[in-house]
C-alpha positions as CSV (number, residue, x, y, z in Angstrom):
1,M,6.4,-99.6,-101.9
2,S,7.2,-96.9,-104.5
3,D,6.8,-97.5,-108.2
4,K,10.5,-97.0,-108.7
5,L,11.4,-99.6,-106.1
6,T,8.8,-102.0,-107.6
7,S,10.3,-101.6,-111.1
8,I,13.8,-102.2,-109.8
9,I,12.7,-105.3,-107.9
10,R,10.7,-106.6,-110.8
11,T,13.9,-106.3,-112.9
12,V,16.4,-107.8,-110.4
13,V,14.4,-110.8,-109.2
14,P,13.9,-112.3,-112.7
15,G,17.6,-111.7,-113.2
16,A,18.4,-113.8,-110.1
17,W,16.1,-116.5,-111.4
18,A,17.9,-116.4,-114.8
19,T,21.3,-116.7,-113.1
20,L,20.0,-119.8,-111.2
21,V,18.7,-121.3,-114.5
22,A,22.0,-120.5,-116.3
23,W,24.0,-122.1,-113.5
24,L,21.7,-125.2,-113.5
25,V,22.0,-125.5,-117.3
26,S,25.8,-125.2,-117.1
27,L,25.9,-128.1,-114.8
28,G,24.2,-130.3,-117.3
29,L,26.0,-129.2,-120.5
30,P,28.4,-131.7,-122.0
31,A,32.2,-130.9,-121.9
32,F,32.5,-130.1,-125.6
33,V,30.0,-127.3,-125.2
34,T,31.5,-125.9,-122.0
35,D,35.0,-126.1,-123.3
36,W,34.0,-124.1,-126.4
37,L,32.1,-121.6,-124.4
38,T,34.9,-121.0,-121.8
39,G,35.1,-117.3,-121.0
40,L,32.3,-116.0,-123.2
41,G,30.0,-119.0,-122.4
42,G,28.9,-117.9,-119.0
43,K,27.9,-114.5,-120.3
44,V,26.0,-115.9,-123.3
45,T,24.3,-118.5,-121.2
46,S,23.2,-115.9,-118.7
47,L,21.9,-113.6,-121.4
48,V,20.0,-116.3,-123.1
49,A,18.6,-117.5,-119.7
50,L,17.6,-114.0,-118.8
51,A,15.8,-113.4,-122.0
52,A,14.0,-116.8,-121.8
53,V,13.1,-116.5,-118.1
54,Y,11.9,-112.9,-118.3
55,A,9.8,-113.5,-121.5
56,F,8.3,-116.7,-120.0
57,V,7.5,-115.1,-116.6
58,R,5.9,-112.0,-118.2
59,W,3.8,-114.2,-120.5
60,V,2.6,-116.5,-117.7
61,E,2.2,-113.6,-115.2
62,P,-1.6,-112.9,-115.9
63,R,-2.3,-116.6,-115.3
64,L,-0.5,-116.9,-112.0
65,P,-1.8,-116.4,-108.4
66,A,-0.4,-113.3,-106.7
67,W,1.9,-115.3,-104.4
68,L,3.6,-117.1,-107.3
69,T,4.0,-113.8,-109.2
70,T,5.6,-112.3,-106.1
71,L,8.0,-115.3,-106.0
72,L,9.0,-115.0,-109.6
73,L,9.0,-111.2,-110.1
74,G,9.4,-109.9,-106.6
75,S,6.1,-108.1,-106.6
76,A,2.6,-109.0,-107.8
77,K,1.9,-105.3,-108.5
78,P,3.4,-103.9,-111.6
79,P,4.7,-100.3,-111.4
80,T,2.6,-97.5,-113.0
81,Y,4.2,-94.9,-115.1
82,A,2.5,-91.6,-115.6
83,P,3.8,-88.9,-117.9
84,Q,5.2,-85.7,-116.3
85,N,4.0,-82.3,-117.2
86,P,6.6,-79.5,-117.9
87,D,6.2,-78.3,-114.3
88,G,7.0,-81.7,-112.9
89,S,3.5,-82.6,-111.9
90,V,2.0,-85.9,-113.0
91,T,-1.4,-86.2,-114.8
92,I,-2.8,-89.7,-115.0
93,P,-4.2,-90.1,-118.5
94,Q,-7.7,-91.5,-119.0
95,D,-8.0,-94.4,-121.5
96,P,-10.1,-93.2,-124.4
97,K,-13.0,-95.5,-125.4
98,P,-12.2,-97.4,-128.6
99,P,-14.5,-96.8,-131.5
100,A,-17.4,-99.2,-131.8
101,D,-16.0,-100.8,-134.9
102,G,-12.6,-101.4,-133.2
103,L,-10.7,-99.2,-135.5
104,R,-8.4,-96.5,-134.1
105,F,-8.7,-94.3,-137.1
106,A,-11.5,-93.5,-139.4
107,P,-11.3,-95.0,-142.9
108,G,-9.0,-92.8,-145.0
109,E,-7.5,-91.0,-142.0
110,T,-3.7,-91.1,-141.7
111,F,-1.4,-90.9,-138.8
112,E,1.1,-88.0,-138.9
């Protein structure tokens, strides 16, 4: 599967889970909440559910077996994004080794 398709699937599948969660939450909300939220409520509930589900799934992802990650995100393999060169080719950057002391900049060095 291409990285682009993987990224789309890993965005849509958590959205579907969030929709399910929002719907389940709406079934259990008391009438005074659902009456007040009529119209806007479904959108707000879905947005909050999406933010919560996506944040939770991404936080728990490293701790899950591949089959459960696939179920929750649609793919256990995250997409890779490589920068494109001006000619359209892609160069995969190599991760530099961090300094031994763990600092990214030498003391007194500034980032410009």
